[in-house]
N, CA, C and O atoms as a GROMACS GRO file, in nm:
protein
  592
    1MET      N    1  -2.006   1.989  -0.925
    1MET     CA    2  -2.087   1.907  -0.837
    1MET      C    3  -2.144   1.947  -0.736
    1MET      O    4  -2.099   2.040  -0.669
    2LYS      N    5  -2.266   1.876  -0.704
    2LYS     CA    6  -2.374   1.932  -0.615
    2LYS      C    7  -2.315   1.890  -0.483
    2LYS      O    8  -2.240   1.794  -0.464
    3ILE      N    9  -2.369   1.996  -0.372
    3ILE     CA   10  -2.317   1.975  -0.242
    3ILE      C   11  -2.366   1.852  -0.181
    3ILE      O   12  -2.318   1.814  -0.074
    4ASP      N   13  -2.455   1.789  -0.240
    4ASP     CA   14  -2.534   1.670  -0.180
    4ASP      C   15  -2.429   1.535  -0.233
    4ASP      O   16  -2.404   1.437  -0.162
    5SER      N   17  -2.387   1.553  -0.349
    5SER     CA   18  -2.297   1.451  -0.377
    5SER      C   19  -2.147   1.446  -0.300
    5SER      O   20  -2.074   1.352  -0.270
    6LEU      N   21  -2.135   1.590  -0.280
    6LEU     CA   22  -1.999   1.600  -0.174
    6LEU      C   23  -2.030   1.526  -0.024
    6LEU      O   24  -1.945   1.456   0.032
    7GLU      N   25  -2.130   1.544   0.019
    7GLU     CA   26  -2.177   1.495   0.153
    7GLU      C   27  -2.198   1.354   0.131
    7GLU      O   28  -2.192   1.286   0.234
    8ILE      N   29  -2.221   1.292   0.023
    8ILE     CA   30  -2.248   1.163   0.022
    8ILE      C   31  -2.105   1.089   0.002
    8ILE      O   32  -2.071   0.984   0.058
    9ILE      N   33  -2.044   1.150  -0.071
    9ILE     CA   34  -1.885   1.116  -0.094
    9ILE      C   35  -1.822   1.101   0.034
    9ILE      O   36  -1.787   0.992   0.080
   10GLU      N   37  -1.804   1.233   0.103
   10GLU     CA   38  -1.757   1.227   0.237
   10GLU      C   39  -1.809   1.115   0.352
   10GLU      O   40  -1.744   1.042   0.428
   11LEU      N   41  -1.938   1.130   0.334
   11LEU     CA   42  -1.969   0.993   0.460
   11LEU      C   43  -1.942   0.874   0.384
   11LEU      O   44  -1.878   0.788   0.446
   12GLU      N   45  -1.976   0.847   0.263
   12GLU     CA   46  -1.918   0.687   0.207
   12GLU      C   47  -1.799   0.664   0.234
   12GLU      O   48  -1.770   0.551   0.273
   13MET      N   49  -1.700   0.761   0.222
   13MET     CA   50  -1.561   0.746   0.236
   13MET      C   51  -1.511   0.696   0.367
   13MET      O   52  -1.430   0.606   0.391
   14ALA      N   53  -1.585   0.783   0.455
   14ALA     CA   54  -1.568   0.734   0.631
   14ALA      C   55  -1.622   0.610   0.654
   14ALA      O   56  -1.563   0.537   0.734
   15ILE      N   57  -1.738   0.566   0.589
   15ILE     CA   58  -1.768   0.416   0.593
   15ILE      C   59  -1.665   0.346   0.544
   15ILE      O   60  -1.592   0.274   0.612
   16PHE      N   61  -1.654   0.362   0.437
   16PHE     CA   62  -1.547   0.267   0.359
   16PHE      C   63  -1.416   0.245   0.390
   16PHE      O   64  -1.354   0.144   0.356
   17VAL      N   65  -1.355   0.362   0.474
   17VAL     CA   66  -1.206   0.348   0.538
   17VAL      C   67  -1.255   0.260   0.665
   17VAL      O   68  -1.189   0.158   0.681
   18ARG      N   69  -1.350   0.279   0.750
   18ARG     CA   70  -1.373   0.199   0.836
   18ARG      C   71  -1.376   0.062   0.839
   18ARG      O   72  -1.320  -0.013   0.919
   19ARG      N   73  -1.467   0.026   0.718
   19ARG     CA   74  -1.495  -0.130   0.669
   19ARG      C   75  -1.366  -0.177   0.620
   19ARG      O   76  -1.320  -0.280   0.668
   20LEU      N   77  -1.300  -0.112   0.526
   20LEU     CA   78  -1.193  -0.150   0.483
   20LEU      C   79  -1.089  -0.200   0.580
   20LEU      O   80  -1.033  -0.308   0.567
   21THR      N   81  -1.064  -0.111   0.685
   21THR     CA   82  -0.973  -0.125   0.782
   21THR      C   83  -1.008  -0.252   0.860
   21THR      O   84  -0.927  -0.339   0.891
   22SER      N   85  -1.147  -0.252   0.891
   22SER     CA   86  -1.166  -0.399   0.942
   22SER      C   87  -1.182  -0.519   0.868
   22SER      O   88  -1.194  -0.627   0.926
   23LEU      N   89  -1.182  -0.507   0.744
   23LEU     CA   90  -1.164  -0.617   0.647
   23LEU      C   91  -1.018  -0.658   0.620
   23LEU      O   92  -0.993  -0.778   0.613
   24SER      N   93  -0.907  -0.552   0.602
   24SER     CA   94  -0.792  -0.569   0.590
   24SER      C   95  -0.710  -0.637   0.729
   24SER      O   96  -0.617  -0.718   0.727
   25SER      N   97  -0.768  -0.585   0.830
   25SER     CA   98  -0.687  -0.628   0.957
   25SER      C   99  -0.735  -0.752   1.001
   25SER      O  100  -0.693  -0.784   1.112
   26ASP      N  101  -0.804  -0.822   0.951
   26ASP     CA  102  -0.826  -0.972   0.938
   26ASP      C  103  -0.714  -1.059   0.931
   26ASP      O  104  -0.653  -1.077   0.825
   27LYS      N  105  -0.681  -1.120   1.051
   27LYS     CA  106  -0.572  -1.208   1.065
   27LYS      C  107  -0.552  -1.314   0.973
   27LYS      O  108  -0.444  -1.373   0.963
   28LYS      N  109  -0.670  -1.346   0.896
   28LYS     CA  110  -0.658  -1.439   0.794
   28LYS      C  111  -0.579  -1.407   0.685
   28LYS      O  112  -0.560  -1.492   0.598
   29PHE      N  113  -0.524  -1.282   0.676
   29PHE     CA  114  -0.440  -1.247   0.545
   29PHE      C  115  -0.303  -1.273   0.567
   29PHE      O  116  -0.223  -1.250   0.476
   30GLY      N  117  -0.264  -1.319   0.674
   30GLY     CA  118  -0.109  -1.378   0.671
   30GLY      C  119  -0.041  -1.293   0.782
   30GLY      O  120  -0.105  -1.240   0.874
   31ASN      N  121   0.103  -1.284   0.766
   31ASN     CA  122   0.201  -1.246   0.834
   31ASN      C  123   0.230  -1.108   0.843
   31ASN      O  124   0.298  -1.069   0.938
   32ILE      N  125   0.184  -1.019   0.745
   32ILE     CA  126   0.225  -0.891   0.722
   32ILE      C  127   0.122  -0.780   0.733
   32ILE      O  128   0.008  -0.814   0.703
   33ASP      N  129   0.138  -0.666   0.766
   33ASP     CA  130   0.028  -0.566   0.786
   33ASP      C  131   0.016  -0.483   0.656
   33ASP      O  132   0.078  -0.520   0.556
   34ARG      N  133  -0.062  -0.371   0.653
   34ARG     CA  134  -0.105  -0.285   0.549
   34ARG      C  135   0.039  -0.235   0.500
   34ARG      O  136   0.082  -0.263   0.388
   35SER      N  137   0.109  -0.160   0.592
   35SER     CA  138   0.228  -0.088   0.580
   35SER      C  139   0.340  -0.170   0.516
   35SER      O  140   0.414  -0.118   0.433
   36ALA      N  141   0.352  -0.295   0.553
   36ALA     CA  142   0.440  -0.392   0.510
   36ALA      C  143   0.411  -0.437   0.373
   36ALA      O  144   0.500  -0.452   0.289
   37TYR      N  145   0.270  -0.461   0.350
   37TYR     CA  146   0.232  -0.500   0.228
   37TYR      C  147   0.260  -0.397   0.091
   37TYR      O  148   0.276  -0.426  -0.027
   38LEU      N  149   0.258  -0.249   0.172
   38LEU     CA  150   0.262  -0.151   0.071
   38LEU      C  151   0.411  -0.128   0.014
   38LEU      O  152   0.436  -0.097  -0.103
   39LEU      N  153   0.499  -0.148   0.112
   39LEU     CA  154   0.638  -0.140   0.105
   39LEU      C  155   0.690  -0.254  -0.001
   39LEU      O  156   0.748  -0.239  -0.108
   40LEU      N  157   0.648  -0.370   0.065
   40LEU     CA  158   0.711  -0.514  -0.002
   40LEU      C  159   0.648  -0.506  -0.171
   40LEU      O  160   0.708  -0.557  -0.265
   41HIS      N  161   0.509  -0.429  -0.186
   41HIS     CA  162   0.468  -0.435  -0.310
   41HIS      C  163   0.528  -0.341  -0.398
   41HIS      O  164   0.537  -0.360  -0.520
   42GLN      N  165   0.574  -0.231  -0.333
   42GLN     CA  166   0.640  -0.128  -0.391
   42GLN      C  167   0.787  -0.182  -0.464
   42GLN      O  168   0.827  -0.161  -0.578
   43ILE      N  169   0.846  -0.253  -0.360
   43ILE     CA  170   0.987  -0.301  -0.394
   43ILE      C  171   0.981  -0.412  -0.487
   43ILE      O  172   1.069  -0.419  -0.572
   44SER      N  173   0.889  -0.501  -0.483
   44SER     CA  174   0.844  -0.611  -0.571
   44SER      C  175   0.845  -0.562  -0.725
   44SER      O  176   0.913  -0.610  -0.815
   45ALA      N  177   0.746  -0.449  -0.734
   45ALA     CA  178   0.693  -0.431  -0.854
   45ALA      C  179   0.798  -0.305  -0.923
   45ALA      O  180   0.785  -0.273  -1.041
   46HIS      N  181   0.881  -0.253  -0.849
   46HIS     CA  182   0.959  -0.133  -0.887
   46HIS      C  183   1.119  -0.163  -0.893
   46HIS      O  184   1.200  -0.095  -0.955
   47GLY      N  185   1.149  -0.282  -0.814
   47GLY     CA  186   1.289  -0.295  -0.761
   47GLY      C  187   1.326  -0.223  -0.669
   47GLY      O  188   1.256  -0.133  -0.623
   48CYS      N  189   1.461  -0.257  -0.621
   48CYS     CA  190   1.494  -0.198  -0.482
   48CYS      C  191   1.483  -0.056  -0.481
   48CYS      O  192   1.492   0.010  -0.585
   49ALA      N  193   1.466  -0.010  -0.380
   49ALA     CA  194   1.459   0.119  -0.333
   49ALA      C  195   1.506   0.182  -0.190
   49ALA      O  196   1.514   0.097  -0.100
   50GLY      N  197   1.530   0.284  -0.161
   50GLY     CA  198   1.584   0.335  -0.056
   50GLY      C  199   1.489   0.396   0.046
   50GLY      O  200   1.378   0.434   0.009
   51VAL      N  201   1.522   0.406   0.158
   51VAL     CA  202   1.410   0.467   0.256
   51VAL      C  203   1.360   0.588   0.218
   51VAL      O  204   1.237   0.596   0.227
   52LYS      N  205   1.426   0.701   0.172
   52LYS     CA  206   1.414   0.814   0.119
   52LYS      C  207   1.296   0.814   0.015
   52LYS      O  208   1.188   0.874   0.024
   53ALA      N  209   1.342   0.731  -0.084
   53ALA     CA  210   1.269   0.713  -0.195
   53ALA      C  211   1.111   0.662  -0.163
   53ALA      O  212   1.009   0.709  -0.213
   54LEU      N  213   1.119   0.559  -0.072
   54LEU     CA  214   0.992   0.509  -0.020
   54LEU      C  215   0.925   0.586   0.032
   54LEU      O  216   0.807   0.596  -0.001
   55ALA      N  217   0.983   0.673   0.139
   55ALA     CA  218   0.911   0.787   0.202
   55ALA      C  219   0.831   0.886   0.137
   55ALA      O  220   0.723   0.928   0.178
   56ASP      N  221   0.905   0.930   0.004
   56ASP     CA  222   0.847   1.008  -0.079
   56ASP      C  223   0.738   0.965  -0.156
   56ASP      O  224   0.642   1.040  -0.173
   57ILE      N  225   0.743   0.828  -0.215
   57ILE     CA  226   0.638   0.789  -0.282
   57ILE      C  227   0.497   0.764  -0.191
   57ILE      O  228   0.385   0.787  -0.235
   58PHE      N  229   0.523   0.717  -0.070
   58PHE     CA  230   0.408   0.711   0.016
   58PHE      C  231   0.394   0.837   0.121
   58PHE      O  232   0.328   0.831   0.225
   59GLN      N  233   0.452   0.928   0.085
   59GLN     CA  234   0.436   1.075   0.143
   59GLN      C  235   0.424   1.055   0.294
   59GLN      O  236   0.327   1.087   0.362
   60LEU      N  237   0.548   0.994   0.342
   60LEU     CA  238   0.560   0.936   0.505
   60LEU      C  239   0.692   1.017   0.526
   60LEU      O  240   0.766   1.056   0.435
   61ASP      N  241   0.711   1.037   0.663
   61ASP     CA  242   0.826   1.084   0.744
   61ASP      C  243   0.933   0.955   0.712
   61ASP      O  244   0.898   0.837   0.719
   62ILE      N  245   1.065   1.001   0.677
   62ILE     CA  246   1.144   0.905   0.663
   62ILE      C  247   1.179   0.809   0.787
   62ILE      O  248   1.223   0.697   0.765
   63SER      N  249   1.160   0.854   0.916
   63SER     CA  250   1.190   0.780   1.031
   63SER      C  251   1.054   0.664   1.026
   63SER      O  252   1.066   0.544   1.054
   64THR      N  253   0.956   0.714   0.995
   64THR     CA  254   0.838   0.609   0.996
   64THR      C  255   0.879   0.512   0.885
   64THR      O  256   0.871   0.397   0.929
   65VAL      N  257   0.919   0.515   0.758
   65VAL     CA  258   0.960   0.432   0.672
   65VAL      C  259   1.089   0.360   0.730
   65VAL      O  260   1.084   0.238   0.718
   66SER      N  261   1.182   0.401   0.780
   66SER     CA  262   1.286   0.357   0.843
   66SER      C  263   1.260   0.230   0.952
   66SER      O  264   1.326   0.127   0.961
   67ARG      N  265   1.150   0.266   1.028
   67ARG     CA  266   1.111   0.168   1.142
   67ARG      C  267   1.029   0.039   1.055
   67ARG      O  268   1.028  -0.080   1.086
   68GLN      N  269   0.976   0.089   0.964
   68GLN     CA  270   0.874  -0.016   0.870
   68GLN      C  271   0.998  -0.102   0.809
   68GLN      O  272   1.008  -0.223   0.830
   69ALA      N  273   1.074  -0.042   0.748
   69ALA     CA  274   1.201  -0.114   0.684
   69ALA      C  275   1.274  -0.218   0.792
   69ALA      O  276   1.287  -0.338   0.769
   70SER      N  277   1.313  -0.162   0.895
   70SER     CA  278   1.369  -0.235   0.993
   70SER      C  279   1.314  -0.357   1.024
   70SER      O  280   1.376  -0.464   1.024
   71SER      N  281   1.163  -0.337   1.059
   71SER     CA  282   1.083  -0.477   1.087
   71SER      C  283   1.067  -0.562   0.981
   71SER      O  284   1.072  -0.684   0.997
   72LEU      N  285   1.044  -0.503   0.854
   72LEU     CA  286   1.085  -0.596   0.741
   72LEU      C  287   1.222  -0.683   0.739
   72LEU      O  288   1.228  -0.805   0.719
   73GLU      N  289   1.322  -0.602   0.761
   73GLU     CA  290   1.459  -0.677   0.757
   73GLU      C  291   1.461  -0.747   0.877
   73GLU      O  292   1.543  -0.839   0.870
   74GLN      N  293   1.401  -0.739   0.988
   74GLN     CA  294   1.419  -0.834   1.089
   74GLN      C  295   1.345  -0.976   1.062
   74GLN      O  296   1.389  -1.086   1.095
   75LYS      N  297   1.233  -0.951   1.001
   75LYS     CA  298   1.168  -1.065   0.962
   75LYS      C  299   1.215  -1.123   0.837
   75LYS      O  300   1.144  -1.209   0.785
   76GLU      N  301   1.322  -1.090   0.782
   76GLU     CA  302   1.390  -1.119   0.652
   76GLU      C  303   1.322  -1.117   0.526
   76GLU      O  304   1.351  -1.194   0.434
   77TYR      N  305   1.218  -1.018   0.519
   77TYR     CA  306   1.154  -0.999   0.402
   77TYR      C  307   1.205  -0.897   0.295
   77TYR      O  308   1.164  -0.881   0.180
   78VAL      N  309   1.309  -0.829   0.366
   78VAL     CA  310   1.400  -0.762   0.268
   78VAL      C  311   1.556  -0.761   0.326
   78VAL      O  312   1.588  -0.800   0.438
   79TYR      N  313   1.634  -0.717   0.237
   79TYR     CA  314   1.778  -0.711   0.287
   79TYR      C  315   1.824  -0.570   0.224
   79TYR      O  316   1.765  -0.518   0.129
   80ARG      N  317   1.933  -0.515   0.287
   80ARG     CA  318   1.983  -0.406   0.247
   80ARG      C  319   2.094  -0.417   0.152
   80ARG      O  320   2.165  -0.518   0.153
   81ILE      N  321   2.114  -0.320   0.070
   81ILE     CA  322   2.223  -0.317  -0.049
   81ILE      C  323   2.286  -0.192  -0.029
   81ILE      O  324   2.224  -0.088  -0.050
   82PRO      N  325   2.419  -0.191   0.016
   82PRO     CA  326   2.491  -0.076   0.050
   82PRO      C  327   2.524   0.008  -0.071
   82PRO      O  328   2.555  -0.049  -0.176
   83ASP      N  329   2.521   0.131  -0.064
   83ASP     CA  330   2.553   0.229  -0.162
   83ASP      C  331   2.687   0.227  -0.182
   83ASP      O  332   2.752   0.277  -0.089
   84PRO      N  333   2.756   0.181  -0.286
   84PRO     CA  334   2.885   0.214  -0.320
   84PRO      C  335   2.946   0.351  -0.289
   84PRO      O  336   3.051   0.359  -0.225
   85GLN      N  337   2.888   0.446  -0.329
   85GLN     CA  338   2.944   0.602  -0.303
   85GLN      C  339   2.912   0.649  -0.181
   85GLN      O  340   2.976   0.748  -0.146
   86ASP      N  341   2.806   0.594  -0.085
   86ASP     CA  342   2.783   0.662   0.032
   86ASP      C  343   2.740   0.556   0.123
   86ASP      O  344   2.629   0.502   0.131
   87ARG      N  345   2.870   0.531   0.204
   87ARG     CA  346   2.838   0.383   0.309
   87ARG      C  347   2.722   0.394   0.386
   87ARG      O  348   2.663   0.294   0.428
   88ARG      N  349   2.681   0.523   0.411
   88ARG     CA  350   2.563   0.524   0.499
   88ARG      C  351   2.440   0.523   0.446
   88ARG      O  352   2.341   0.550   0.516
   89ALA      N  353   2.432   0.498   0.340
   89ALA     CA  354   2.302   0.501   0.239
   89ALA      C  355   2.302   0.335   0.193
   89ALA      O  356   2.401   0.262   0.187
   90TYR      N  357   2.165   0.300   0.164
   90TYR     CA  358   2.143   0.172   0.134
   90TYR      C  359   2.020   0.172   0.048
   90TYR      O  360   1.943   0.267   0.061
   91THR      N  361   1.992   0.070  -0.042
   91THR     CA  362   1.856   0.047  -0.096
   91THR      C  363   1.811  -0.079  -0.046
   91THR      O  364   1.892  -0.161  -0.004
   92LEU      N  365   1.677  -0.103  -0.048
   92LEU     CA  366   1.620  -0.230   0.005
   92LEU      C  367   1.594  -0.329  -0.112
   92LEU      O  368   1.566  -0.281  -0.222
   93GLN      N  369   1.602  -0.446  -0.096
   93GLN     CA  370   1.552  -0.547  -0.205
   93GLN      C  371   1.467  -0.660  -0.119
   93GLN      O  372   1.492  -0.700  -0.006
   94ILE      N  373   1.381  -0.690  -0.188
   94ILE     CA  374   1.280  -0.808  -0.117
   94ILE      C  375   1.348  -0.918  -0.164
   94ILE      O  376   1.396  -0.929  -0.277
   95THR      N  377   1.353  -1.021  -0.050
   95THR     CA  378   1.399  -1.170  -0.043
   95THR      C  379   1.267  -1.244  -0.100
   95THR      O  380   1.150  -1.206  -0.114
   96ASP      N  381   1.334  -1.367  -0.127
   96ASP     CA  382   1.236  -1.475  -0.151
   96ASP      C  383   1.135  -1.531  -0.071
   96ASP      O  384   1.043  -1.602  -0.112
   97LEU      N  385   1.162  -1.488   0.069
   97LEU     CA  386   1.062  -1.523   0.180
   97LEU      C  387   0.954  -1.396   0.170
   97LEU      O  388   0.833  -1.408   0.187
   98GLY      N  389   1.021  -1.271   0.138
   98GLY     CA  390   0.924  -1.157   0.113
   98GLY      C  391   0.854  -1.159   0.029
   98GLY      O  392   0.742  -1.114   0.049
   99LYS      N  393   0.890  -1.216  -0.111
   99LYS     CA  394   0.791  -1.256  -0.210
   99LYS      C  395   0.676  -1.326  -0.197
   99LYS      O  396   0.565  -1.294  -0.239
  100HIS      N  397   0.716  -1.450  -0.119
  100HIS     CA  398   0.630  -1.560  -0.072
  100HIS      C  399   0.518  -1.493   0.019
  100HIS      O  400   0.399  -1.521   0.003
  101GLU      N  401   0.560  -1.409   0.108
  101GLU     CA  402   0.470  -1.352   0.194
  101GLU      C  403   0.358  -1.263   0.154
  101GLU      O  404   0.240  -1.258   0.188
  102LEU      N  405   0.443  -1.182   0.058
  102LEU     CA  406   0.349  -1.079  -0.028
  102LEU      C  407   0.272  -1.152  -0.118
  102LEU      O  408   0.158  -1.105  -0.130
  103ASP      N  409   0.295  -1.250  -0.183
  103ASP     CA  410   0.204  -1.348  -0.254
  103ASP      C  411   0.105  -1.416  -0.177
  103ASP      O  412  -0.008  -1.426  -0.226
  104GLU      N  413   0.125  -1.458  -0.080
  104GLU     CA  414   0.031  -1.516   0.020
  104GLU      C  415  -0.074  -1.398   0.053
  104GLU      O  416  -0.192  -1.408   0.021
  105TYR      N  417  -0.032  -1.307   0.108
  105TYR     CA  418  -0.115  -1.197   0.155
  105TYR      C  419  -0.206  -1.137   0.052
  105TYR      O  420  -0.319  -1.102   0.085
  106LYS      N  421  -0.154  -1.121  -0.097
  106LYS     CA  422  -0.220  -1.070  -0.202
  106LYS      C  423  -0.339  -1.182  -0.233
  106LYS      O  424  -0.457  -1.151  -0.249
  107LYS      N  425  -0.288  -1.316  -0.238
  107LYS     CA  426  -0.404  -1.415  -0.271
  107LYS      C  427  -0.513  -1.404  -0.168
  107LYS      O  428  -0.630  -1.402  -0.206
  108ALA      N  429  -0.478  -1.395  -0.018
  108ALA     CA  430  -0.564  -1.394   0.066
  108ALA      C  431  -0.665  -1.263   0.041
  108ALA      O  432  -0.787  -1.270   0.032
  109ARG      N  433  -0.596  -1.160   0.034
  109ARG     CA  434  -0.684  -1.037   0.011
  109ARG      C  435  -0.792  -1.063  -0.142
  109ARG      O  436  -0.912  -1.037  -0.158
  110SER      N  437  -0.706  -1.114  -0.219
  110SER     CA  438  -0.794  -1.130  -0.350
  110SER      C  439  -0.920  -1.236  -0.333
  110SER      O  440  -1.022  -1.214  -0.400
  111VAL      N  441  -0.917  -1.325  -0.264
  111VAL     CA  442  -1.017  -1.421  -0.237
  111VAL      C  443  -1.105  -1.324  -0.144
  111VAL      O  444  -1.223  -1.340  -0.177
  112ARG      N  445  -1.097  -1.254  -0.068
  112ARG     CA  446  -1.178  -1.184   0.028
  112ARG      C  447  -1.252  -1.064  -0.062
  112ARG      O  448  -1.374  -1.052  -0.056
  113PHE      N  449  -1.183  -0.990  -0.134
  113PHE     CA  450  -1.242  -0.913  -0.208
  113PHE      C  451  -1.329  -0.968  -0.319
  113PHE      O  452  -1.430  -0.906  -0.354
  114LYS      N  453  -1.290  -1.090  -0.381
  114LYS     CA  454  -1.401  -1.154  -0.481
  114LYS      C  455  -1.517  -1.206  -0.419
  114LYS      O  456  -1.620  -1.223  -0.483
  115GLU      N  457  -1.505  -1.238  -0.272
  115GLU     CA  458  -1.622  -1.282  -0.205
  115GLU      C  459  -1.711  -1.144  -0.182
  115GLU      O  460  -1.831  -1.150  -0.207
  116VAL      N  461  -1.663  -1.038  -0.143
  116VAL     CA  462  -1.709  -0.946  -0.132
  116VAL      C  463  -1.795  -0.881  -0.244
  116VAL      O  464  -1.906  -0.829  -0.230
  117LEU      N  465  -1.719  -0.894  -0.359
  117LEU     CA  466  -1.766  -0.821  -0.478
  117LEU      C  467  -1.842  -0.914  -0.589
  117LEU      O  468  -1.859  -0.877  -0.705
  118LYS      N  469  -1.878  -1.026  -0.542
  118LYS     CA  470  -1.921  -1.144  -0.599
  118LYS      C  471  -2.070  -1.112  -0.666
  118LYS      O  472  -2.115  -1.191  -0.749
  119GLU      N  473  -2.126  -1.024  -0.639
  119GLU     CA  474  -2.267  -0.978  -0.681
  119GLU      C  475  -2.250  -0.866  -0.778
  119GLU      O  476  -2.348  -0.812  -0.828
  120TRP      N  477  -2.136  -0.832  -0.804
  120TRP     CA  478  -2.114  -0.696  -0.906
  120TRP      C  479  -2.066  -0.757  -1.027
  120TRP      O  480  -1.987  -0.851  -1.031
  121SER      N  481  -2.117  -0.699  -1.125
  121SER     CA  482  -2.065  -0.765  -1.277
  121SER      C  483  -1.927  -0.694  -1.304
  121SER      O  484  -1.884  -0.596  -1.244
  122ASP      N  485  -1.862  -0.771  -1.416
  122ASP     CA  486  -1.719  -0.745  -1.437
  122ASP      C  487  -1.706  -0.585  -1.463
  122ASP      O  488  -1.606  -0.521  -1.427
  123GLU      N  489  -1.816  -0.528  -1.528
  123GLU     CA  490  -1.803  -0.398  -1.574
  123GLU      C  491  -1.824  -0.295  -1.442
  123GLU      O  492  -1.769  -0.185  -1.448
  124GLU      N  493  -1.889  -0.324  -1.344
  124GLU     CA  494  -1.888  -0.252  -1.224
  124GLU      C  495  -1.759  -0.270  -1.179
  124GLU      O  496  -1.691  -0.167  -1.176
  125CYS      N  497  -1.699  -0.382  -1.138
  125CYS     CA  498  -1.561  -0.400  -1.080
  125CYS      C  499  -1.485  -0.313  -1.170
  125CYS      O  500  -1.437  -0.222  -1.103
  126GLN      N  501  -1.456  -0.304  -1.286
  126GLN     CA  502  -1.392  -0.257  -1.382
  126GLN      C  503  -1.420  -0.102  -1.364
  126GLN      O  504  -1.321  -0.034  -1.338
  127THR      N  505  -1.530  -0.045  -1.372
  127THR     CA  506  -1.540   0.102  -1.331
  127THR      C  507  -1.514   0.155  -1.202
  127THR      O  508  -1.469   0.267  -1.183
  128PHE      N  509  -1.543   0.071  -1.112
  128PHE     CA  510  -1.494   0.098  -0.957
  128PHE      C  511  -1.331   0.096  -0.960
  128PHE      O  512  -1.262   0.185  -0.913
  129ALA      N  513  -1.295   0.011  -1.007
  129ALA     CA  514  -1.118   0.004  -1.014
  129ALA      C  515  -1.060   0.142  -1.071
  129ALA      O  516  -0.973   0.208  -1.014
  130GLN      N  517  -1.122   0.173  -1.192
  130GLN     CA  518  -1.094   0.296  -1.247
  130GLN      C  519  -1.111   0.420  -1.168
  130GLN      O  520  -1.018   0.501  -1.168
  131LEU      N  521  -1.207   0.443  -1.108
  131LEU     CA  522  -1.256   0.562  -1.033
  131LEU      C  523  -1.169   0.557  -0.893
  131LEU      O  524  -1.122   0.656  -0.837
  132LEU      N  525  -1.158   0.417  -0.848
  132LEU     CA  526  -1.077   0.431  -0.723
  132LEU      C  527  -0.921   0.472  -0.758
  132LEU      O  528  -0.857   0.555  -0.693
  133ARG      N  529  -0.877   0.406  -0.862
  133ARG     CA  530  -0.737   0.441  -0.912
  133ARG      C  531  -0.726   0.604  -0.920
  133ARG      O  532  -0.638   0.663  -0.858
  134LYS      N  533  -0.809   0.662  -0.988
  134LYS     CA  534  -0.833   0.822  -1.039
  134LYS      C  535  -0.850   0.899  -0.890
  134LYS      O  536  -0.791   1.005  -0.867
  135PHE      N  537  -0.923   0.846  -0.808
  135PHE     CA  538  -0.939   0.909  -0.694
  135PHE      C  539  -0.811   0.917  -0.613
  135PHE      O  540  -0.771   1.023  -0.566
  136ASN      N  541  -0.746   0.796  -0.599
  136ASN     CA  542  -0.611   0.777  -0.530
  136ASN      C  543  -0.504   0.878  -0.609
  136ASN      O  544  -0.446   0.965  -0.546
  137ILE      N  545  -0.485   0.864  -0.732
  137ILE     CA  546  -0.395   0.958  -0.796
  137ILE      C  547  -0.422   1.098  -0.779
  137ILE      O  548  -0.328   1.176  -0.780
  138THR      N  549  -0.560   1.145  -0.761
  138THR     CA  550  -0.593   1.302  -0.734
  138THR      C  551  -0.580   1.322  -0.593
  138THR      O  552  -0.552   1.438  -0.562
  139ILE      N  553  -0.591   1.239  -0.498
  139ILE     CA  554  -0.537   1.255  -0.364
  139ILE      C  555  -0.389   1.279  -0.348
  139ILE      O  556  -0.336   1.372  -0.286
  140ASN      N  557  -0.330   1.178  -0.416
  140ASN     CA  558  -0.176   1.198  -0.420
  140ASN      C  559  -0.134   1.331  -0.490
  140ASN      O  560  -0.055   1.405  -0.432
  141GLU      N  561  -0.177   1.359  -0.596
  141GLU     CA  562  -0.154   1.483  -0.667
  141GLU      C  563  -0.182   1.607  -0.581
  141GLU      O  564  -0.109   1.705  -0.596
  142SER      N  565  -0.281   1.608  -0.494
  142SER     CA  566  -0.318   1.715  -0.411
  142SER      C  567  -0.234   1.737  -0.294
  142SER      O  568  -0.204   1.850  -0.256
  143ARG      N  569  -0.193   1.621  -0.231
  143ARG     CA  570  -0.126   1.631  -0.144
  143ARG      C  571   0.032   1.689  -0.171
  143ARG      O  572   0.090   1.768  -0.096
  144ALA      N  573   0.075   1.640  -0.274
  144ALA     CA  574   0.200   1.686  -0.338
  144ALA      C  575   0.201   1.844  -0.351
  144ALA      O  576   0.302   1.912  -0.334
  145LYS      N  577   0.090   1.890  -0.378
  145LYS     CA  578   0.091   2.043  -0.391
  145LYS      C  579   0.059   2.117  -0.275
  145LYS      O  580   0.035   2.238  -0.278
  146GLU      N  581   0.057   2.034  -0.151
  146GLU     CA  582   0.029   2.136  -0.022
  146GLU      C  583   0.156   2.173   0.013
  146GLU      O  584   0.249   2.094  -0.002
  147PRO      N  585   0.174   2.293   0.063
  147PRO     CA  586   0.268   2.329   0.122
  147PRO      C  587   0.347   2.256   0.240
  147PRO      O  588   0.283   2.187   0.318
  148SER      N  589   0.464   2.267   0.251
  148SER     CA  590   0.509   2.161   0.370
  148SER      C  591   0.533   2.220   0.485
  148SER      O  592   0.567   2.153   0.582
   0.00000   0.00000   0.00000
């Protein structure tokens, strides 16, 4: 890869993150924030999960995920399922209200992204989606290899 490409990627990623943060923080998206969205999506798509498992998936500190999970629990978006072998441990399951909020948030985001990408062809959207997924996988794999 040419150094020019790396410079362009680095700059465009900085701009992308800034614009995406601005776009995603728009209050028109509903009652949940990005961290809540990611946790709710993970639990909804893959079933109940413990705080440690979620922290591992998102490569976050357990205390961070624990705070986020407590907030979701207070809002009644998730509930705890006690671990029968270890009374201190539990998994989180999404509630009907949590599913509803997640669906509403996803719908609002989809409308917004559809608006932003309306001039793109289906092929361009598919290519971007594939490359973005590959980029995210690569970042995740490279972070997993970093020494702790």
